[in-house]
N, C-alpha and C positions, 0 to 999 in steps of 0.2 A: 468539378468536384468542390464541395463546400470546404470552408476553412477547417471545420471540425474533422473531416475525414481525409484530408490531404496527407500525403506522405511527406512529413517535414524533412527538409534536407539541411537546414541551418541549425546551429546549436539552439536547444530549447530556451536557454537563457536569453536569447536574442529574438526568438520567434514571437510573432503576434498571433494570438489565438482569439477566436470568437468565443467568449466565455459562455454565452447563452447556448450556442450550438453545441459546445463541448458538454455542457450540463445535460442538454437534451439527448445527446448521443448516449451518455452514461445511463440516464434514466431508461431509455429504450432498451439498451442491452440487458440491464439487470431486471427489467420487467419480463424479459423473455426467459432468462436463466436463473433468476433469483430464488424462486421457490425450490428448485432442485440443486442449487449451487453446492450444498453440503452433502449431496449424495455421493456414494462411492464411485459412481460412474465417471465423475469428474476427477480423474485420477491425478492430473497435474495439480489441481487445487489441494487434493489430499496430501500429496507430497510436500507442497508448500506448508500445509498445516503441521505436518510432522516436523518439518525443519524449524518453524517458528516455535512450536511447543518445546522442542529440545533446547532452543536458545533461552526461552523464558525460564525453564526449569533450572538452568545454570546461571542465569543473569537476571534474576527477578528484580524489577524496579522497586525502589523504596517509596512508600506512600506515607506522607506526613499528616499528622492529625490536623484537621481543619483546612488543609490545603485543597484547592480545586484542580481537578484533572479532566482532560477531554480525550476521548478516543474518536478519531475521525474515520469515516468509512468503516464503521464498526462491524456491519453485518452481525454475525454471531460473535459477541465481544470476546476478545482474548483475555481481558484483564479482570472480568467480573469475579472469577474464582479466587483471585489473589488480594482483593480489596480488604482493607481494614474498615470496620464499620463507621469510624469517625472521619473518613475521607469523603470529600464531595466529588462525585464522579458523574460526568455527563457522557452520553453516547450520541453520536451524530452520524447520519448517513443520508445520501441524496435519494435513496430508493426506499419507498415504503415496503416493498417486498423484502429487501435485505434487512432492514432494521427490525422487521417482525421476528427475525430469528433471535433477537435479544429481548423479547417481550414475555418470556416464560415466567412461570411461578417462581418466586424467590428472588427475582431480579430487583436490586435496590437502586440501580442507577437510573437517571432520568434520560429517556430517549428523545431526541430532537431531530426533525427532518430539516436538512439544510445542505447548502453547497460549501465545499472546501474553498471555493474561490470567493465566497462571501460569507464568512463565518458569522452567525447571528448572535454575537456576543460583544460586550463592551470591551474597552481597552484594558490590558494589563490585569487579567483575572486568573490566568491559569499558571500553576507551578510547572506542569509538564503537559505537552500535547503529544499523544501517541497516534500512530497509524501503522497497521501491519500489512498492508499492501497499498502503498500510497502512490503507485504509478499512474492511476487515472487523473491525478491532480498535481503531480510533482513538477511544478512550473513556478516561475517567479511570482505570479499572482497569488498562489497559495502561500509561498514563503513570506510574502508581505503580510498576509493575514495572520500567519503564525507570529510574526514579530509584533503585530498590533495587539494581539490578544494575550500574549504571554507576559507575565509579570517580570520586572527587572530581576535578573539572576536566575530566571526560569530556564527550562530546557525543552528540547525536542528529542523524541525517539521515533524515527520513521524507518520502516522496512520497505524496500523496493526490490523488484526483480533485478538480479545482477545482469549487467550488460553482457558479461561473458556467457551467460545462458541465453538471453533473449535475442541478442543481435544475430548470432549464427543461426538460431532457429528461424527467425523471421526472414532472414536472407535465403535460407534453404527452402522455405515455403513460398518465397516471393510474396510475402505479406507486407502490408504497409509497416514502416519502421516503428511507428509510435501508436500502434493499435493492437489490442488483444483480440484474438479470434476465438469466439465461443461457438460451440455446437450444441444444438438442442434438437435431438432426433434428426429429421431431414432438413432442419432449418439452421441457419448460422447467423451470427451477429458480431459486429465489431464494436468494441468499447475503447475509449481513450486509454492509452498506456504510454506515458512519456518515459522512454527508456534511454538512460544517459550513461555515458562512460564516467569513470570515477573523477577524472579531472573536471568535467562539467558539473558533477554533483558538488564537488568541493567549492567550485566557483559560485554556483547558484546559492548555496547556503551561506557562504561568507559574504556575498554581495547583499544578502538580506539583513545583515547585521549580527550574525551569530559568530561566536568564537569557539575555540577548542573543538573544532569539527573533527570527528573521528568516524572513519568508515571501517566496518568489519564485515568480511564475507562469511556467509553461512553456507554450509554444504549439507547434503542429504544425510541424515543419520544412518549409521551402519545397521541399525535395527530394522530399517525398512527392507523387506525381502526383495530380491531381484525381480521376482514376478509381480511385484506391486509398484514398480517404477514406471512412470509414464514414458511412452515413446518420445514425447516432447522434451524429456530430459535426457534420455539415453541417446537420442539422435544428435543433439549439439555436442554432447560429450564425445561421442564417437568421431564426429567431424574434427574435433580438436585433439584426438588421440588420448582421451582421458576416460577413466571409468566414471559412471554416474555419481559415485561417491566423492570423486575428486573435483568435479565441476563446481565453481562458485554458482550457487543457485539464487541466493538472495543477498542483499547488502543492507546492513544496519547503518543508519545515519544518526549519530548522536552529536549534539551541539548545545551550547549555552548562549543565552542572550547577553549581549554586551551591556 
């Protein structure tokens, strides 16, 4: 099995990955499911959407005039609707298919094709870097790139799947620990998904040179009807004796550069 698709057993902060293979795996997975990624049939993704949208409605980031911001792995951008016109905002994704979802009429941000492991920007340019499902690249190689490209005093806001959700689900499925399992009709694909317990997330971010690291769990909004909840959420909830609304579904990582 190649480095990119092995089931990592060591902490991700210590693991050696083949960046080119991991990038290739991500491109392949999203070339298969990217066009339909935002369809209702991908119910787990829609549950994630509802959870992130509820978070942003109550915790909207502040955008400063003239400052530069980046959304990594943007797909259909989460932040476009909230931008002030005088903020400089860039969108980046490794997948042409996914970034096409942010190319509609009225979009004012600049889309860039690139890898989170090799951000195509000079040093110290961004006030904040955002990512709203950062698990495909939540590795020290990415955190090093965040440190390089964020201006002094800048910050990160990264959302990843909660370990409390993903680990029981992947163990139940007997799936590789650090890979997403996508279905497209009769076909399936695996994409990289580095799933970390909170203590490893804290260590990973702090080791990259960030301070004031804060982790916040997000749960499925009560407004999502029971019959619209993915089995991939209700199953790990049941395994832990929780309702789907009690299960930590996503984790928000906030931190500031030293």
